[in-house]
C-alpha positions in Angstrom: 102.8 112.3 99.8 100.1 114.9 100.4 97.7 116.1 97.8 98.5 119.3 95.9 95.8 122.0 96.0 94.8 121.4 92.4 94.4 117.7 93.2 92.2 118.4 96.2 90.0 120.7 94.0 89.5 117.9 91.5 88.7 115.4 94.2 86.1 117.7 95.7 84.1 117.5 92.5 84.5 121.0 91.2 84.2 121.5 87.5 87.2 120.4 85.5 88.7 123.4 83.7 91.3 123.6 81.0 93.9 124.7 83.6 92.9 121.6 85.7 93.5 119.3 82.7 96.9 121.0 82.1 97.8 120.5 85.7 96.9 116.8 85.5 99.0 116.4 82.4 101.9 118.1 84.1 101.4 116.1 87.2 101.4 112.9 85.3 104.6 113.8 83.6 106.3 114.6 86.9 105.2 111.4 88.5 106.3 109.4 85.4 109.7 111.0 85.5 110.0 110.3 89.3 109.0 106.6 88.7 111.6 106.3 86.0 114.2 107.7 88.3 113.2 105.3 91.0 113.3 102.4 88.6 116.8 103.3 87.4 118.0 103.7 91.0 116.5 100.3 92.0 118.2 98.7 89.0 121.5 100.2 90.0 121.1 99.2 93.6 120.2 95.7 92.6 123.3 95.5 90.4 125.4 96.6 93.4 123.8 94.1 95.6 124.4 91.3 93.1 128.0 92.3 92.9 128.3 92.2 96.8 126.6 88.8 96.7 129.2 87.5 94.3 132.1 89.0 96.3 130.9 87.7 99.7 129.7 84.2 98.6 133.2 82.6 98.6 133.5 83.6 102.3 130.2 82.1 103.3 128.5 85.5 103.7 125.1 86.3 102.2 123.3 89.5 101.3 119.9 87.8 101.6 117.1 87.6 99.1 115.1 90.6 98.0 111.4 90.2 98.0 109.2 92.0 95.4 107.8 95.2 96.9 106.3 98.5 95.8 108.9 100.8 94.2 109.6 103.1 97.1 109.9 100.2 99.6 112.1 98.3 97.1 114.4 101.2 96.8 114.7 101.5 100.6 115.2 97.7 101.0 118.0 97.6 98.4 119.8 100.6 99.9 119.6 98.9 103.3 120.8 95.6 101.9 123.7 97.2 100.2 124.7 99.0 103.4 124.5 95.8 105.4 126.6 93.9 102.8 129.3 96.6 103.0 129.3 96.4 106.8 129.4 92.6 106.7 132.4 92.8 104.3 134.2 95.3 106.5 133.6 93.2 109.6 134.8 90.1 107.9 138.0 91.8 106.7 138.7 93.2 110.2 138.2 89.8 111.7 140.5 88.2 109.2 143.2 90.8 109.7 143.0 90.3 113.5 143.3 86.5 113.0 146.3 86.9 110.8 148.0 89.2 113.3 147.4 86.6 116.1 148.6 83.8 113.9 151.8 85.8 113.0 152.5 86.6 116.7 152.0 82.9 117.7 154.3 81.6 115.0 157.1 84.1 115.5 160.3 82.2 116.3 162.5 84.0 118.9 165.8 85.4 117.4 168.8 83.2 118.3 171.9 85.1 119.3 175.4 83.6 118.9 
């Protein structure tokens, strides 16, 4: 993320004014809200991933372990892991349906006419 003009002025060593302090307080609040949103999203994504893991485990499929990471990276990693788990589940189901169709075709007894 790039610096906002007010942040740049503060870093350049200019005198801190009342408006600069107000800006910092506002910026802190915005960043805190964003952090809370990211934390909530990560918690939701982690819950989804744990659910995928429980659903896939009986079929020998894994969602992989999640390594601790900074919040933004963690959010991206969890989203990717959830997408990969969904693809793995869909692929597994398609394969199983294909196998059942092949099994059904192989086991079909020809109709006997009198």
